[in-house]
N, C-alpha and C positions, 0 to 999 in steps of 0.2 A: 513365665508372666502370668497371671489369671487375671480374667476379667471383673470389671465390678459386679456388683449383685444385680443393679438393679438392668444392665444388660442383660446378665444370664436371666434372668426372670425374662424380660420382653424375648428372647431368643427360644423360649421352651413355651412360651405362650404362642408363638407367631407357628414352629414345630405342632404343637397342640392344633392348633386351626390348620394349616396346614394337614395334616393327617385326617383328619373329621371329613377335608374333600379329596383326601387321595385316593377317591374309589369311584368307578365308573357311575354307580347307581346314584351316589350322591350328588355326585356332580351335577348329571342328568338333574337331579331333583330341584337342586337350587339353580340349574338353569333354565326349565321351564318355569319354577316358581318366581324367577326374574322378570321372566318376559309375562305369564299370568299374572302375575301379581298374589294371588291366592288360591288352593285347591284342597280336595279334600284327599284321604287317603283312597279312597274307590276312583278318582280320577286319574289319580298317580298308579295306582292298580292297573289300569287299563293301556296307560300311556305306556310306562315300561314292561305289560305282560310279565308280571313277578307276581307272587302271589301276597296277601294282605301283609302276613307273618313278616316277611320277607323286608317290605315297605317299611312295614312299622318299625321294623329293627333300626333302618338306616336311617329312619325320620328322628329315633331316639337319639342315636351317635349325633346328628345334626342337631340337635334342640340341646343336647347336654353340652356340647360346644359354643351356643350361643348364637347359632349361624341363623336357625328358623324359631319360631314360636309359633303355637297353635291357640287359635280362637273358638271358644267353643260354642256353636248355637245349637242348645239343645242336645240332641245324640252325634248332631255332627260338628266333625274340626276341622276346621280350616287354616291351612298352613301359608305361612307366609316367612318372605327371608327379612331378617332385623338386623343383619349385621352390613354395616356399610362396607365395609372392608370386604366381604365374600360378594359383594355388590360388582364392586369395582374390578375382585380379581376375574369375574365373568364378564365383565366388560374387556380384560386385556385378552382373556382364553378364547372369547368369541366375538371378538367385533363385526362377525356379518348381523350380530342380533340386535346393534345398538341402532 
């Protein structure tokens, strides 16, 4: 028995979404952005105690997955969560933050 193409597509999209979040650093980034609203790389780097290049790699994965977006203001880029699905999942995973 094979599944309909639309079902397969939705399952694949959700699996990719979960893969993007399924790393402690990326989960932490999304959780903190959901609390703060927005932040720049330096703020995240200080909070996570990781090199800027590492934080940037994680941000790129989250951006590619459509979970966050960056807004440039001069030289600074502020990131925020743009995925309602991600925000809803953070509420489920971290109900103490709500």
